[in-house]
C-alpha positions as a Python dict, from the first residue, in 0.01 Angstrom:
ca = {
    (1, 'M'): (0, 0, 0),
    (2, 'T'): (163, 248, 232),
    (3, 'A'): (40, 280, 591),
    (4, 'H'): (-45, 652, 561),
    (5, 'L'): (-291, 592, 272),
    (6, 'L'): (-497, 334, 458),
    (7, 'P'): (-663, 579, 700),
    (8, 'R'): (-742, 819, 412),
    (9, 'R'): (-899, 541, 206),
    (10, 'R'): (-1106, 424, 504),
    (11, 'L'): (-1219, 778, 568),
    (12, 'L'): (-1309, 823, 200),
    (13, 'A'): (-1498, 491, 196),
    (14, 'I'): (-1693, 587, 506),
    (15, 'A'): (-1776, 930, 364),
    (16, 'M'): (-1891, 780, 32),
    (17, 'A'): (-2103, 521, 207),
    (18, 'A'): (-2268, 787, 421),
    (19, 'A'): (-2335, 1007, 120),
    (20, 'G'): (-2466, 714, -82),
    (21, 'S'): (-2708, 616, 190),
    (22, 'T'): (-2877, 955, 169),
    (23, 'I'): (-2885, 996, -208),
    (24, 'G'): (-3235, 945, -339),
    (25, 'T'): (-3399, 935, 1),
    (26, 'A'): (-3600, 1201, 174),
    (27, 'S'): (-3488, 1317, 512),
    (28, 'P'): (-3718, 1207, 795),
    (29, 'G'): (-3829, 1568, 840),
    (30, 'L'): (-3956, 1578, 483),
    (31, 'A'): (-4125, 1237, 478),
    (32, 'H'): (-4506, 1220, 485),
    (33, 'R'): (-4647, 996, 756),
    (34, 'A'): (-4963, 814, 656),
    (35, 'K'): (-5273, 860, 870),
    (36, 'S'): (-5325, 513, 1013),
    (37, 'V'): (-5433, 318, 1319),
    (38, 'L'): (-5309, -34, 1384),
    (39, 'T'): (-5534, -256, 1595),
    (40, 'L'): (-5435, -601, 1720),
    (41, 'V'): (-5711, -839, 1833),
    (42, 'R'): (-5564, -1142, 2008),
    (43, 'W'): (-5713, -1449, 2172),
    (44, 'N'): (-5558, -1512, 2515),
    (45, 'A'): (-5643, -1878, 2576),
    (46, 'G'): (-5494, -1884, 2926),
    (47, 'A'): (-5715, -1601, 3047),
    (48, 'G'): (-6019, -1670, 2826),
    (49, 'L'): (-5999, -1315, 2692),
    (50, 'L'): (-6024, -1151, 2355),
    (51, 'E'): (-5772, -866, 2392),
    (52, 'V'): (-5767, -550, 2179),
    (53, 'D'): (-5479, -303, 2142),
    (54, 'H'): (-5531, 9, 1928),
    (55, 'A'): (-5215, 207, 1841),
    (56, 'L'): (-5284, 566, 1733),
    (57, 'H'): (-5016, 820, 1647),
    (58, 'A'): (-5024, 1073, 1931),
    (59, 'H'): (-5046, 1379, 1705),
    (60, 'D'): (-5342, 1227, 1518),
    (61, 'G'): (-5511, 1152, 1849),
    (62, 'E'): (-5462, 1509, 1964),
    (63, 'M'): (-5615, 1631, 1636),
    (64, 'A'): (-5920, 1411, 1705),
    (65, 'L'): (-5953, 1550, 2057),
    (66, 'N'): (-5936, 1903, 1919),
    (67, 'R'): (-6171, 1858, 1622),
    (68, 'I'): (-6425, 1605, 1751),
    (69, 'V'): (-6414, 1620, 2131),
    (70, 'K'): (-6345, 1998, 2122),
    (71, 'V'): (-6048, 1997, 2361),
    (72, 'A'): (-5877, 2333, 2294),
    (73, 'T'): (-5517, 2221, 2354),
    (74, 'P'): (-5501, 1843, 2394),
    (75, 'D'): (-5192, 1692, 2555),
    (76, 'L'): (-5166, 1313, 2554),
    (77, 'S'): (-4897, 1320, 2820),
    (78, 'Q'): (-5190, 1403, 3053),
    (79, 'V'): (-5402, 1114, 3184),
    (80, 'R'): (-5724, 1311, 3135),
    (81, 'D'): (-5663, 1349, 2759),
    (82, 'Q'): (-5556, 985, 2730),
    (83, 'A'): (-5890, 889, 2887),
    (84, 'R'): (-6079, 1117, 2649),
    (85, 'L'): (-5907, 960, 2349),
    (86, 'A'): (-5971, 610, 2489),
    (87, 'L'): (-6345, 689, 2513),
    (88, 'Y'): (-6340, 833, 2159),
    (89, 'T'): (-6172, 512, 2035),
    (90, 'E'): (-6409, 285, 2228),
    (91, 'A'): (-6710, 446, 2057),
    (92, 'R'): (-6566, 383, 1708),
    (93, 'F'): (-6470, 14, 1724),
    (94, 'T'): (-6705, -283, 1750),
    (95, 'L'): (-6681, -660, 1720),
    (96, 'T'): (-7002, -850, 1658),
    (97, 'P'): (-7046, -1229, 1643),
    (98, 'P'): (-7297, -1370, 1391),
    (99, 'D'): (-7660, -1346, 1506),
    (100, 'A'): (-7568, -1167, 1829),
    (101, 'A'): (-7525, -822, 1975),
    (102, 'S'): (-7189, -649, 1962),
    (103, 'L'): (-6941, -771, 2219),
    (104, 'T'): (-6918, -544, 2521),
    (105, 'L'): (-6550, -461, 2514),
    (106, 'R'): (-6421, -348, 2853),
    (107, 'L'): (-6205, -37, 2833),
    (108, 'I'): (-5893, -119, 3032),
    (109, 'G'): (-5701, 203, 2978),
    (110, 'A'): (-5452, 386, 2765),
    (111, 'E'): (-5082, 466, 2773),
    (112, 'L'): (-4844, 682, 2576),
    (113, 'A'): (-4552, 483, 2434),
    (114, 'G'): (-4318, 693, 2224),
    (115, 'D'): (-4515, 858, 1945),
    (116, 'D'): (-4818, 629, 1989),
    (117, 'L'): (-5107, 615, 2229),
    (118, 'H'): (-5223, 258, 2297),
    (119, 'V'): (-5584, 201, 2396),
    (120, 'Y'): (-5653, -138, 2556),
    (121, 'Q'): (-5982, -329, 2564),
    (122, 'D'): (-6086, -687, 2634),
    (123, 'V'): (-6385, -915, 2674),
    (124, 'S'): (-6419, -1250, 2849),
    (125, 'L'): (-6538, -1532, 2620),
    (126, 'P'): (-6572, -1908, 2670),
    (127, 'A'): (-6390, -1975, 2340),
    (128, 'P'): (-6234, -1777, 2057),
    (129, 'P'): (-6492, -1656, 1806),
    (130, 'A'): (-6513, -1837, 1471),
    (131, 'R'): (-6637, -1526, 1291),
    (132, 'L'): (-6679, -1155, 1364),
    (133, 'R'): (-6825, -849, 1198),
    (134, 'V'): (-6591, -556, 1254),
    (135, 'R'): (-6654, -182, 1248),
    (136, 'N'): (-6355, 50, 1275),
    (137, 'T'): (-6414, 422, 1223),
    (138, 'I'): (-6130, 544, 1447),
    (139, 'L'): (-6001, 879, 1315),
    (140, 'R'): (-6199, 836, 992),
    (141, 'D'): (-6417, 1127, 1103),
    (142, 'V'): (-6102, 1339, 1135),
    (143, 'F'): (-5887, 1250, 833),
    (144, 'R'): (-6020, 1185, 482),
    (145, 'T'): (-5718, 965, 398),
    (146, 'Q'): (-5728, 760, 720),
    (147, 'V'): (-5639, 389, 684),
    (148, 'N'): (-5718, 151, 970),
    (149, 'Q'): (-5570, -198, 981),
    (150, 'V'): (-5698, -466, 1216),
    (151, 'N'): (-5482, -775, 1267),
    (152, 'F'): (-5636, -1080, 1431),
    (153, 'D'): (-5427, -1347, 1605),
    (154, 'M'): (-5659, -1623, 1720),
    (155, 'G'): (-5400, -1899, 1749),
    (156, 'G'): (-5104, -1777, 1954),
    (157, 'G'): (-4905, -1663, 1653),
    (158, 'D'): (-4996, -1958, 1429),
    (159, 'P'): (-4983, -1805, 1078),
    (160, 'S'): (-5284, -2009, 967),
    (161, 'R'): (-5497, -1832, 1232),
    (162, 'I'): (-5390, -1474, 1154),
    (163, 'R'): (-5622, -1247, 952),
    (164, 'T'): (-5609, -881, 850),
    (165, 'L'): (-5880, -631, 761),
    (166, 'T'): (-5816, -284, 619),
    (167, 'F'): (-6065, 2, 641),
    (168, 'I'): (-6032, 293, 397),
    (169, 'G'): (-6257, 546, 227),
    (170, 'A'): (-6625, 469, 272),
    (171, 'D'): (-6570, 117, 409),
    (172, 'T'): (-6822, 12, 671),
    (173, 'D'): (-6854, -322, 849),
    (174, 'K'): (-6637, -612, 736),
    (175, 'D'): (-6651, -982, 820),
    (176, 'V'): (-6358, -1195, 927),
    (177, 'I'): (-6360, -1576, 951),
    (178, 'F'): (-6096, -1764, 1148),
}
């Protein structure tokens, strides 16, 4: 092979690979993002805390503030609107042990991280719960197709102690056993 053909062949191979990687795929601008909230509930043994982290897409959160809380032009880069969305989220998520009242989750705060707003809660407990009844209606009063997933990690990442609940449609309370 002559030396002058090698760069052309490399260039052709790179161009074909780039073209092939886009054939049959939608551009990110055309893709449809699902309406979803991901919540992680984690037992922190060292602190004796059940920690909750809700991740909401910022645009969806701003829609909730506009439609439900009636904020004319919500802006989640502003602390005031982050607090409003945190209070909205707090009112739509509960954890209830068997034969007891719902846990009083302490609202720690919220922060914007990229395209997501994270809302943090926790509650002090003497031991991780063995069972919980969960209600998650976050954004389900805003979007008909909303899907909420709650992941539970009660054993420091031990796969045998991880559980997942999904809330869609008319789902109400669901039970999880660890």
